[in-house]
MARBA-3410 file (N, C-alpha, C, O; in Angstrom, 1 decimal):
238
97.0,96.9,112.4,95.8,96.6,111.6,96.0,97.2,110.2,96.4,98.4,110.1 ~ 95.6,96.5,109.2,95.5,97.0,107.9,94.1,97.1,107.4,93.3,96.2,107.6 ~ 93.8,98.2,106.8,92.4,98.5,106.4,92.4,99.0,104.9,93.2,99.8,104.6 ~ 91.5,98.4,104.1,91.3,98.9,102.8,89.9,99.3,102.5,88.9,98.6,102.9 ~ 89.7,100.4,101.9,88.4,101.0,101.6,88.2,100.7,100.1,88.8,101.3,99.2
87.2,99.8,99.8,87.1,99.4,98.4,85.6,98.9,98.2,85.0,98.3,99.1 ~ 85.1,99.1,97.0,83.8,98.6,96.6,83.6,98.2,95.2,84.0,97.1,94.8 ~ 83.1,99.1,94.4,82.8,98.8,93.0,84.0,98.5,92.1,83.9,97.7,91.1 ~ 85.2,99.0,92.5,86.4,98.7,91.7,86.8,97.3,91.8,87.3,96.7,90.9 ~ 86.6,96.7,93.0,86.9,95.3,93.3,85.8,94.6,94.1,86.0,94.4,95.3
84.7,94.3,93.4,83.6,93.8,94.2,83.9,92.4,94.8,83.2,91.9,95.7 ~ 84.9,91.7,94.2,85.3,90.4,94.7,86.4,90.4,95.7,87.2,89.5,95.8 ~ 86.7,91.6,96.3,87.9,91.8,97.1,88.0,90.8,98.3,89.1,90.4,98.6 ~ 86.9,90.3,98.8,86.9,89.3,99.9,87.6,88.0,99.5,88.1,87.3,100.3 ~ 87.6,87.7,98.2,88.2,86.5,97.7,89.7,86.7,97.4,90.4,85.8,97.0
90.2,88.0,97.5,91.5,88.3,97.0,92.5,88.7,98.1,93.7,88.8,97.9 ~ 92.0,88.9,99.4,92.9,89.3,100.5,92.9,88.3,101.6,91.9,87.5,101.8 ~ 94.0,88.3,102.4,94.1,87.4,103.5,93.3,88.0,104.7,92.8,89.2,104.6 ~ 93.1,87.3,105.7,92.3,87.7,106.9,93.0,88.9,107.6,92.3,89.6,108.4 ~ 94.3,89.2,107.4,94.9,90.3,108.1,94.6,91.6,107.5,94.9,92.7,108.1
93.8,91.7,106.4,93.4,93.0,105.9,91.9,93.1,106.1,91.1,92.3,105.6 ~ 91.5,94.2,106.8,90.1,94.5,107.1,89.5,95.2,105.9,90.0,96.2,105.4 ~ 88.4,94.7,105.4,87.8,95.3,104.2,86.6,96.2,104.7,85.8,95.8,105.4 ~ 86.7,97.4,104.2,85.6,98.4,104.5,85.0,98.9,103.2,85.7,99.0,102.2 ~ 83.8,99.4,103.2,83.2,99.9,102.0,83.8,101.2,101.6,84.6,101.8,102.4
83.4,101.7,100.4,83.9,103.0,100.0,83.9,104.1,101.1,82.9,104.3,101.8 ~ 85.0,104.8,101.2,85.2,105.7,102.3,84.4,107.0,102.1,84.2,107.5,101.0 ~ 84.0,107.5,103.2,83.4,108.9,103.2,84.1,109.7,104.3,85.0,109.1,105.0 ~ 83.7,110.9,104.4,84.5,111.8,105.3,84.4,111.2,106.8,83.3,110.9,107.3 ~ 85.5,111.1,107.4,85.6,110.6,108.7,86.0,109.2,108.9,86.5,108.8,109.9
85.9,108.4,107.8,86.2,107.0,107.9,87.7,106.7,108.1,88.1,105.8,108.8 ~ 88.6,107.5,107.5,90.0,107.3,107.7,90.4,107.7,109.1,91.2,107.0,109.7 ~ 89.8,108.8,109.6,90.1,109.2,111.0,89.7,108.1,111.9,90.4,107.8,112.8 ~ 88.5,107.5,111.7,88.0,106.5,112.5,88.9,105.3,112.5,89.2,104.7,113.6 ~ 89.4,104.9,111.3,90.4,103.8,111.2,91.6,104.0,112.0,92.2,103.1,112.6
92.1,105.3,111.9,93.3,105.6,112.7,93.1,105.5,114.2,93.9,105.0,114.9 ~ 91.9,106.0,114.6,91.6,105.9,116.1,91.5,104.5,116.5,91.7,104.2,117.7 ~ 91.1,103.6,115.6,90.9,102.2,116.0,92.2,101.4,115.9,92.3,100.2,116.2 ~ 93.3,102.1,115.5,94.6,101.4,115.5,95.2,101.0,114.2,96.1,100.2,114.2 ~ 94.6,101.5,113.1,95.2,101.1,111.8,96.6,101.6,111.6,96.9,102.8,111.9
97.5,100.8,111.1,98.8,101.2,110.8,99.0,101.3,109.3,99.9,102.1,108.9 ~ 98.2,100.6,108.5,98.3,100.6,107.0,96.9,100.8,106.5,96.0,100.1,106.8 ~ 96.7,101.8,105.6,95.4,102.1,105.1,95.5,102.2,103.5,96.4,102.9,103.0 ~ 94.7,101.4,102.9,94.6,101.5,101.4,93.3,102.1,101.0,92.2,101.7,101.5 ~ 93.3,103.1,100.2,92.1,103.8,99.7,92.0,103.6,98.2,92.8,104.0,97.4
90.9,102.9,97.9,90.5,102.7,96.5,89.3,103.5,96.1,89.3,104.5,95.4 ~ 88.2,103.1,96.7,86.9,103.8,96.4,86.4,104.7,97.5,86.7,104.5,98.7 ~ 85.7,105.7,97.1,85.2,106.7,98.1,83.8,107.2,97.6,83.5,107.3,96.4 ~ 83.0,107.5,98.6,81.7,108.1,98.3,81.8,109.6,98.1,82.7,110.2,98.7 ~ 80.9,110.2,97.3,81.1,111.7,97.1,79.9,112.4,96.7,79.9,113.6,96.6
78.7,111.8,96.6,77.5,112.5,96.2,76.6,112.8,97.4,76.4,113.9,97.8 ~ 76.0,111.8,97.9,75.1,111.9,99.0,75.7,112.2,100.4,75.1,112.7,101.3 ~ 77.0,112.0,100.4,77.8,112.2,101.7,79.0,113.0,101.3,79.5,113.0,100.2 ~ 79.7,113.6,102.4,80.9,114.3,102.2,82.0,113.3,101.9,82.1,112.2,102.5 ~ 82.9,113.6,100.9,84.0,112.7,100.5,85.1,112.7,101.6,85.2,113.6,102.5
86.0,111.8,101.4,87.2,111.7,102.3,87.9,113.1,102.3,88.2,113.7,101.3 ~ 88.2,113.5,103.5,88.8,114.8,103.7,90.3,114.7,103.7,90.9,113.8,104.3 ~ 90.9,115.7,102.9,92.4,115.7,102.9,93.0,115.8,104.3,94.0,115.2,104.6 ~ 92.3,116.5,105.1,92.8,116.7,106.5,93.0,115.4,107.3,93.9,115.3,108.0 ~ 92.0,114.5,107.1,92.1,113.3,107.8,93.2,112.4,107.3,93.8,111.6,108.0
93.5,112.5,106.0,94.7,111.8,105.4,96.0,112.4,106.0,96.9,111.6,106.4 ~ 96.0,113.7,106.1,97.2,114.3,106.7,97.4,113.9,108.1,98.5,113.7,108.6 ~ 96.3,113.9,108.8,96.4,113.4,110.2,96.9,112.0,110.4,97.8,111.8,111.2 ~ 96.4,111.1,109.5,96.9,109.8,109.5,98.4,109.7,109.3,99.2,109.0,110.0 ~ 98.9,110.5,108.3,100.3,110.5,107.9,101.1,111.1,109.1,102.2,110.6,109.3
100.5,112.1,109.8,101.3,112.7,110.9,101.4,111.8,112.0,102.3,112.0,112.9 ~ 100.6,110.7,112.1,100.7,109.7,113.1,101.5,108.5,112.7,101.7,107.5,113.5 ~ 102.1,108.6,111.6,103.0,107.5,111.1,102.2,106.4,110.4,102.8,105.4,110.0 ~ 100.9,106.6,110.1,100.2,105.6,109.4,100.6,105.6,107.9,100.7,106.7,107.3 ~ 100.8,104.4,107.4,101.1,104.3,105.9,99.8,104.3,105.1,99.0,103.5,105.3
99.7,105.3,104.3,98.4,105.5,103.5,98.8,105.4,102.0,99.7,106.1,101.5 ~ 98.0,104.6,101.3,98.3,104.5,99.8,97.0,104.5,99.1,96.0,104.0,99.6 ~ 97.0,105.1,97.9,95.8,105.2,97.1,96.0,104.7,95.7,97.1,104.8,95.2 ~ 94.9,104.3,95.1,95.0,103.8,93.7,93.6,103.7,93.1,92.6,103.7,93.8 ~ 93.6,103.7,91.8,92.4,103.3,91.0,91.3,104.3,90.8,90.9,104.6,89.7
90.8,104.8,91.9,89.6,105.6,91.9,89.9,106.9,92.7,90.8,107.6,92.5 ~ 89.0,107.2,93.7,89.3,108.3,94.6,90.6,108.2,95.2,91.3,109.2,95.5 ~ 91.1,107.0,95.5,92.4,106.8,96.1,93.5,107.3,95.3,94.4,107.9,95.8 ~ 93.4,107.2,94.0,94.4,107.7,93.1,94.4,109.2,93.1,95.4,109.9,93.1 ~ 93.2,109.8,93.1,93.1,111.3,93.2,93.6,111.8,94.4,94.4,112.8,94.4
93.3,111.2,95.6,93.8,111.8,96.8,95.3,111.5,97.0,96.0,112.4,97.6 ~ 95.8,110.4,96.4,97.2,110.2,96.5,98.0,111.3,95.8,99.0,111.7,96.2 ~ 97.5,111.6,94.6,98.2,112.7,93.8,98.1,114.0,94.6,99.1,114.8,94.5 ~ 97.0,114.3,95.2,96.8,115.6,95.9,97.7,115.6,97.2,98.1,116.7,97.7 ~ 97.9,114.5,97.8,98.6,114.4,99.1,100.0,113.8,99.1,100.6,113.5,100.1
100.5,113.6,97.9,101.8,112.9,97.7,102.9,113.7,98.4,103.9,113.1,98.9 ~ 102.8,115.0,98.4,103.9,115.8,98.9,104.0,115.6,100.4,105.1,116.0,101.0 ~ 103.0,115.1,101.1,103.0,114.9,102.5,103.3,113.4,102.9,103.2,113.0,104.1 ~ 103.5,112.6,101.9,103.9,111.2,102.2,102.9,110.1,101.8,103.1,108.9,102.0 ~ 101.7,110.5,101.3,100.7,109.5,100.9,101.3,108.9,99.6,101.8,109.6,98.7
101.3,107.6,99.6,101.8,106.9,98.4,100.7,106.6,97.4,99.5,106.5,97.7 ~ 101.1,106.5,96.1,100.1,106.2,95.1,100.7,105.1,94.2,101.9,104.9,94.1 ~ 99.8,104.3,93.7,100.1,103.1,92.9,99.3,103.1,91.6,98.1,103.4,91.7 ~ 99.9,102.6,90.5,99.1,102.4,89.3,99.1,103.5,88.3,99.5,104.6,88.6 ~ 98.6,103.1,87.1,98.6,104.0,86.0,97.7,105.2,86.2,98.1,106.3,85.8
96.6,105.0,86.8,95.6,106.1,87.0,96.2,107.2,88.0,96.1,108.4,87.8 ~ 96.8,106.7,89.1,97.5,107.6,90.0,98.6,108.4,89.2,98.7,109.6,89.4 ~ 99.4,107.7,88.4,100.5,108.4,87.7,99.9,109.5,86.8,100.5,110.5,86.6 ~ 98.8,109.2,86.1,98.2,110.2,85.2,97.7,111.4,86.0,97.9,112.5,85.5 ~ 97.1,111.2,87.2,96.8,112.4,88.0,98.0,113.1,88.5,98.0,114.3,88.5
99.0,112.4,88.9,100.2,113.0,89.5,100.9,113.8,88.4,101.5,114.9,88.8 ~ 100.9,113.4,87.2,101.6,114.0,86.1,100.7,115.1,85.4,101.2,115.7,84.4 ~ 99.5,115.2,85.8,98.6,116.2,85.2,98.0,115.7,83.9,97.5,116.6,83.1 ~ 98.2,114.5,83.5,97.6,114.0,82.3,96.1,113.9,82.3,95.4,114.1,81.3 ~ 95.5,113.7,83.5,94.1,113.8,83.7,93.9,114.7,84.9,94.7,114.6,85.9
92.8,115.5,84.9,92.6,116.4,86.0,91.2,116.3,86.6,91.0,116.6,87.8 ~ 90.3,115.8,85.9,88.9,115.7,86.3,88.6,114.5,87.2,88.9,113.4,86.8 ~ 88.1,114.8,88.4,87.8,113.6,89.3,86.7,112.7,88.7,86.5,111.6,89.1 ~ 85.9,113.3,87.7,84.8,112.5,87.1,85.4,111.4,86.2,84.7,110.5,85.8 ~ 86.7,111.5,85.9,87.3,110.4,85.0,87.3,109.1,85.7,87.3,108.0,85.0
87.2,109.0,87.0,87.2,107.7,87.7,85.8,107.4,88.3,85.6,106.3,88.9 ~ 84.9,108.3,88.1,83.5,108.1,88.7,82.7,107.1,87.8,82.9,107.0,86.6 ~ 81.8,106.3,88.5,80.9,105.4,87.8,79.7,105.2,88.6,79.7,105.3,89.8 ~ 78.6,104.9,87.9,77.4,104.5,88.5,77.4,103.0,88.8,77.8,102.2,88.0 ~ 76.9,102.6,90.0,77.0,101.2,90.3,75.8,100.9,91.3,75.3,101.8,91.9
75.5,99.6,91.4,74.5,99.1,92.3,75.1,99.2,93.8,76.3,99.3,93.9 ~ 74.2,99.0,94.8,74.7,99.1,96.2,75.5,97.8,96.5,75.6,96.9,95.8 ~ 76.0,97.9,97.7,76.9,96.8,98.2,76.1,95.4,98.2,76.7,94.4,98.0 ~ 74.8,95.5,98.5,74.0,94.3,98.6,73.9,93.6,97.3,73.7,92.3,97.2 ~ 74.1,94.3,96.2,74.1,93.7,94.8,75.5,93.6,94.3,75.7,93.6,93.1
76.5,93.6,95.2,77.9,93.4,94.8,78.4,94.6,93.9,79.2,94.3,93.0 ~ 77.9,95.8,94.1,78.4,96.9,93.4,78.3,96.8,91.8,79.2,97.3,91.1 ~ 77.3,96.1,91.3,77.2,95.9,89.9,77.4,97.1,89.1,76.7,98.1,89.3 ~ 78.3,97.2,88.2,78.6,98.4,87.4,77.5,98.7,86.4,77.0,97.8,85.7 ~ 77.1,100.0,86.4,76.0,100.4,85.5,76.4,101.5,84.6,75.7,101.9,83.7
77.7,101.9,84.7,78.3,102.8,83.7,79.8,102.4,83.7,80.3,101.7,84.5 ~ 80.5,103.0,82.8,81.9,102.7,82.6,82.8,104.0,82.9,82.4,105.0,82.3 ~ 83.8,103.9,83.7,84.6,105.1,84.0,85.4,105.5,82.8,85.9,104.6,82.1 ~ 85.7,106.8,82.7,86.4,107.3,81.6,87.8,106.7,81.5,88.4,106.5,80.4 ~ 88.5,106.5,82.7,89.8,105.9,82.7,89.9,104.6,82.0,90.9,104.2,81.4
88.8,103.8,82.2,88.8,102.5,81.5,88.6,102.6,80.0,89.2,101.9,79.2 ~ 87.7,103.6,79.6,87.5,103.8,78.2,88.8,104.3,77.5,89.1,103.7,76.5 ~ 89.5,105.2,78.1,90.7,105.7,77.6,91.8,104.6,77.4,92.5,104.5,76.4 ~ 91.9,103.8,78.5,92.9,102.7,78.4,92.5,101.6,77.3,93.3,101.1,76.6 ~ 91.2,101.4,77.2,90.7,100.5,76.1,91.0,101.0,74.8,91.4,100.3,73.9
90.7,102.3,74.6,91.0,102.9,73.3,92.5,102.9,72.9,92.9,102.6,71.8 ~ 93.3,103.1,73.9,94.8,103.0,73.6,95.2,101.6,73.2,96.0,101.4,72.3 ~ 94.6,100.6,73.9,95.0,99.2,73.5,94.4,98.8,72.2,95.1,98.2,71.4 ~ 93.2,99.2,71.9,92.7,98.9,70.5,93.4,99.6,69.4,93.7,99.0,68.4 ~ 93.9,100.8,69.7,94.7,101.6,68.7,96.0,100.9,68.5,96.5,100.8,67.4
96.7,100.4,69.6,98.0,99.8,69.6,97.9,98.5,68.8,98.9,98.1,68.2 ~ 96.8,97.8,68.8,96.6,96.6,68.1,96.0,96.8,66.7,95.7,95.8,66.0 ~ 95.9,98.1,66.3,95.4,98.4,65.0,94.0,97.9,64.7,93.6,97.5,63.6 ~ 93.2,97.8,65.8,91.8,97.3,65.7,90.9,98.5,65.4,89.8,98.3,65.0 ~ 91.4,99.7,65.7,90.7,101.0,65.3,91.8,101.9,64.8,93.0,101.8,65.2
91.4,102.9,64.0,92.4,103.8,63.5,92.4,105.1,64.4,91.6,105.2,65.3 ~ 93.3,106.0,64.1,93.4,107.1,64.9,92.2,108.0,64.9,91.8,108.6,65.9 ~ 91.6,108.1,63.7,90.4,109.0,63.7,89.2,108.4,64.5,88.5,109.1,65.2 ~ 89.1,107.1,64.4,88.0,106.4,65.2,88.3,106.6,66.7,87.4,106.8,67.5 ~ 89.6,106.4,67.1,89.9,106.6,68.5,89.6,108.0,69.0,89.1,108.2,70.1
89.8,109.0,68.2,89.6,110.4,68.5,88.1,110.6,68.7,87.7,111.3,69.7 ~ 87.3,110.2,67.7,85.8,110.5,67.8,85.2,109.7,69.0,84.3,110.2,69.6 ~ 85.7,108.5,69.2,85.2,107.7,70.4,85.5,108.3,71.7,84.7,108.4,72.6 ~ 86.7,108.8,71.8,87.1,109.5,73.1,86.3,110.8,73.3,85.9,111.1,74.4 ~ 86.1,111.5,72.2,85.4,112.7,72.3,83.9,112.5,72.7,83.3,113.1,73.5
83.4,111.4,72.1,82.0,111.0,72.4,81.9,110.6,73.9,81.0,111.0,74.6 ~ 82.9,109.8,74.4,82.9,109.3,75.7,82.9,110.5,76.7,82.2,110.5,77.7 ~ 83.8,111.5,76.5,83.9,112.6,77.4,82.7,113.5,77.4,82.5,114.3,78.3 ~ 81.9,113.5,76.3,80.7,114.3,76.3,79.5,113.8,77.0,78.5,114.4,77.2 ~ 79.7,112.5,77.5,78.6,111.9,78.2,78.8,112.0,79.7,79.8,111.7,80.2
77.7,112.3,80.4,77.7,112.4,81.9,78.1,111.0,82.4,77.7,110.0,81.9 ~ 78.9,111.0,83.5,79.5,109.7,83.9,78.5,108.7,84.3,78.7,107.5,84.1 ~ 77.3,109.1,84.8,76.3,108.1,85.1,75.6,107.4,83.9,75.1,106.3,83.9 ~ 75.7,108.1,82.7,75.1,107.6,81.5,76.1,107.0,80.6,75.8,106.5,79.5 ~ 77.4,107.0,80.9,78.5,106.6,80.0,78.5,105.0,80.0,79.0,104.4,81.0
78.1,104.5,78.9,78.3,103.0,78.7,78.9,102.9,77.3,78.9,103.8,76.5 ~ 79.4,101.7,77.0,80.0,101.5,75.7,78.9,101.6,74.6,79.2,102.0,73.5 ~ 77.7,101.2,74.9,76.6,101.4,73.9,76.4,102.9,73.6,76.3,103.3,72.5 ~ 76.3,103.7,74.7,76.1,105.1,74.5,77.2,105.8,73.8,77.0,106.6,73.0 ~ 78.5,105.3,74.0,79.6,105.9,73.4,79.5,105.6,71.9,79.7,106.5,71.1
79.3,104.4,71.5,79.3,104.0,70.1,78.1,104.7,69.4,78.1,105.0,68.2 ~ 77.0,104.8,70.1,75.8,105.4,69.5,76.0,106.9,69.2,75.6,107.4,68.2 ~ 76.8,107.6,70.1,77.0,109.0,69.9,78.2,109.3,69.0,78.2,110.4,68.3 ~ 79.2,108.4,68.9,80.3,108.7,68.1,80.0,108.8,66.6,79.1,108.0,66.1 ~ 80.7,109.7,65.9,80.5,109.8,64.4,81.2,108.7,63.7,82.3,109.0,63.1
80.7,107.5,63.7,81.4,106.4,63.1,80.8,106.1,61.7,79.6,106.5,61.4 ~ 81.6,105.5,60.8,81.1,105.3,59.4,80.2,104.1,59.2,80.6,103.0,58.8 ~ 78.9,104.3,59.6,77.9,103.2,59.4,77.6,102.3,60.6,78.4,102.2,61.5 ~ 76.4,101.7,60.5,76.0,100.8,61.6,76.8,99.6,61.8,77.0,99.1,62.9 ~ 77.4,99.1,60.7,78.2,97.8,60.8,79.4,98.1,61.5,79.8,97.3,62.4
80.1,99.2,61.3,81.3,99.5,62.0,81.0,99.8,63.4,81.8,99.5,64.3 ~ 79.9,100.5,63.7,79.5,100.8,65.0,79.4,99.5,65.8,79.8,99.4,67.0 ~ 78.7,98.5,65.2,78.5,97.3,65.9,79.8,96.5,66.2,80.0,95.9,67.2 ~ 80.8,96.6,65.2,82.1,96.0,65.4,82.8,96.6,66.5,83.4,95.9,67.3 ~ 82.8,97.9,66.6,83.5,98.6,67.7,82.9,98.4,69.0,83.6,98.2,70.0
81.6,98.3,69.1,80.9,98.0,70.3,81.3,96.6,70.8,81.6,96.4,72.0 ~ 81.4,95.7,69.9,81.9,94.3,70.3,83.3,94.3,70.8,83.7,93.6,71.7 ~ 84.2,95.1,70.2,85.5,95.3,70.6,85.6,95.8,72.1,86.3,95.3,72.9 ~ 84.8,96.8,72.3,84.7,97.4,73.6,84.3,96.3,74.7,84.9,96.2,75.7 ~ 83.3,95.6,74.4,82.7,94.6,75.3,83.6,93.4,75.6,83.6,92.9,76.6
84.4,93.0,74.5,85.2,91.8,74.7,86.6,92.1,75.0,87.3,91.2,75.4 ~ 87.1,93.3,74.8,88.5,93.6,75.0,88.7,94.8,75.9,89.8,95.5,75.9 ~ 87.8,95.1,76.8,87.9,96.2,77.7,89.1,96.1,78.6,89.4,95.0,79.1 ~ 89.8,97.1,78.7,90.9,97.2,79.7,90.4,97.8,81.0,90.1,99.0,81.1 ~ 90.3,97.0,82.0,89.7,97.4,83.3,90.8,98.0,84.1,91.3,97.4,85.1
91.2,99.2,83.8,92.4,99.8,84.4,92.2,100.0,85.9,93.1,99.8,86.7 ~ 91.0,100.4,86.3,90.8,100.6,87.7,91.0,99.3,88.5,91.6,99.3,89.6 ~ 90.5,98.2,88.0,90.7,96.9,88.6,92.2,96.6,88.7,92.7,96.1,89.8 ~ 92.9,96.7,87.6,94.4,96.4,87.6,95.1,97.2,88.7,96.0,96.7,89.4 ~ 94.8,98.5,88.8,95.5,99.4,89.7,95.1,99.0,91.2,96.0,99.0,92.0
93.9,98.6,91.4,93.5,98.2,92.7,94.2,96.9,93.2,94.5,96.7,94.3 ~ 94.4,96.0,92.2,95.1,94.8,92.5,96.5,95.1,92.9,97.1,94.4,93.8 ~ 97.1,96.1,92.3,98.5,96.5,92.7,98.5,97.0,94.1,99.4,96.7,94.9 ~ 97.5,97.7,94.5,97.4,98.3,95.8,97.3,97.1,96.8,97.9,97.2,97.9 ~ 96.5,96.1,96.5,96.4,94.9,97.4,97.7,94.2,97.6,98.1,93.8,98.7
98.5,94.2,96.5,99.8,93.6,96.6,100.7,94.4,97.5,101.5,93.9,98.4 ~ 100.6,95.7,97.4,101.4,96.6,98.3,101.0,96.4,99.7,101.9,96.3,100.6 ~ 99.7,96.3,100.0,99.3,96.1,101.4,99.8,94.8,101.9,100.2,94.7,103.1 ~ 99.7,93.7,101.1,100.2,92.4,101.6,101.6,92.4,101.9,102.1,91.7,102.8 ~ 102.4,93.2,101.2,103.9,93.2,101.5,104.4,94.3,102.4,105.5,94.3,102.8
103.4,95.1,102.9,103.8,96.2,103.8,103.7,95.8,105.3,102.6,95.2,105.6 ~ 104.7,96.0,106.1,104.6,95.7,107.5,103.5,96.4,108.2,103.3,97.6,108.0 ~ 102.9,95.7,109.1,101.8,96.2,109.9,102.3,97.0,111.1,102.0,96.7,112.3 ~ 103.1,98.0,110.8,103.6,98.9,111.8,103.6,100.3,111.3,103.6,100.5,110.1 ~ 103.6,101.2,112.2,103.6,102.6,111.7,105.1,103.1,111.3,106.1,102.5,111.8
105.1,104.1,110.4,106.4,104.6,109.9,106.9,105.7,110.9,106.1,106.2,111.7 ~ 108.1,106.1,110.7,108.6,107.2,111.5,107.8,108.5,111.2,107.3,108.6,110.1 ~ 107.6,109.3,112.2,106.8,110.5,112.1,107.5,111.5,111.1,108.7,111.6,111.1 ~ 106.7,112.2,110.3,107.3,113.1,109.4,108.1,114.2,110.1,107.7,114.7,111.2 ~ 109.2,114.7,109.5,110.0,115.7,110.1,110.0,117.0,109.2,110.5,118.0,109.7
109.5,116.9,108.0,109.5,118.1,107.1,108.3,118.9,107.1,108.2,120.0,106.6 ~ 107.2,118.4,107.8,106.0,119.2,108.0,105.3,118.8,109.3,105.6,117.7,109.8 ~ 104.5,119.6,109.8,103.7,119.3,111.0,102.2,119.5,110.7,101.8,120.4,110.0 ~ 101.4,118.7,111.4,100.0,118.8,111.3,99.4,119.9,112.0,99.7,120.1,113.2 ~ 98.6,120.7,111.3,98.0,121.9,111.9,96.6,121.5,112.4,95.7,121.4,111.6
96.4,121.4,113.7,95.2,121.0,114.3,94.3,122.3,114.5,94.3,122.9,115.5 ~ 93.5,122.6,113.5,92.7,123.8,113.5,91.5,123.5,114.4,91.2,122.4,114.8 ~ 90.7,124.6,114.6,89.5,124.5,115.5,88.5,123.6,114.8,87.8,122.9,115.5 ~ 88.4,123.7,113.5,87.4,122.9,112.8,87.8,121.4,112.9,87.0,120.5,113.1 ~ 89.1,121.1,112.8,89.6,119.8,112.9,89.3,119.2,114.3,88.9,118.1,114.4
89.6,120.0,115.3,89.3,119.6,116.7,87.9,119.2,116.9,87.6,118.2,117.6 ~ 87.0,120.0,116.4,85.6,119.8,116.6,85.1,118.5,115.8,84.4,117.7,116.4 ~ 85.6,118.4,114.6,85.3,117.2,113.8,85.9,115.9,114.4,85.2,114.9,114.5 ~ 87.1,116.0,114.8,87.8,114.8,115.3,87.2,114.3,116.6,87.1,113.1,116.9 ~ 86.8,115.3,117.5,86.2,114.9,118.8,84.9,114.3,118.5,84.5,113.3,119.3
84.2,114.8,117.6,82.8,114.2,117.3,83.0,112.8,116.8,82.2,111.9,117.2 ~ 84.0,112.5,115.9,84.1,111.2,115.3,84.6,110.2,116.3,84.3,109.0,116.2 ~ 85.4,110.7,117.3,85.9,109.8,118.3,84.8,109.3,119.2,85.0,108.5,120.1
END
């Protein structure tokens, strides 16, 4: 069985995968353990919950890997967990994962965003910092903004709480030269946004489609430490 945990990053995921991939909503603590107990051989982690519920536990990812389950992360919480667990065999895909792995970004809030519930197809209500940064790099590369504008826009974006970060809020806060230029840049943001989280998640779906639905050889360089806390949690989830 192949399982992918995804929501706001790819709200149209059901139109993008074959029937052999089981789609589940953003993961919370215990969901990966549950998938492993249900027979998952391949797990893709894109989105995860983290405020009202406990987030995906590193321990359950290590447990999955210790059982030979192939686990890959990208785009959002998946990219963060992949960077944190790469030494144990978790795979990571995409630009955002590479930035976390190389220490270019450190804050988990860089991938966070406010969105509507599943029933409303996870409609985005804020923009993640990783998309803002990718968009600024692209606009700068095309000489649509200059280096000073890119700097003040990024500084403004990083100063805004992730739930309030929108392109309108960024351009309103940035020290730009006049209302006309502010309007021009807002239009650039809205029409030329680089949706880096989406691009990375699509890469993960490609990885899942091409990965065999079988477990990998068990790791030989490390062993899973089944602590008393893990035993109590895993027994409860089973």
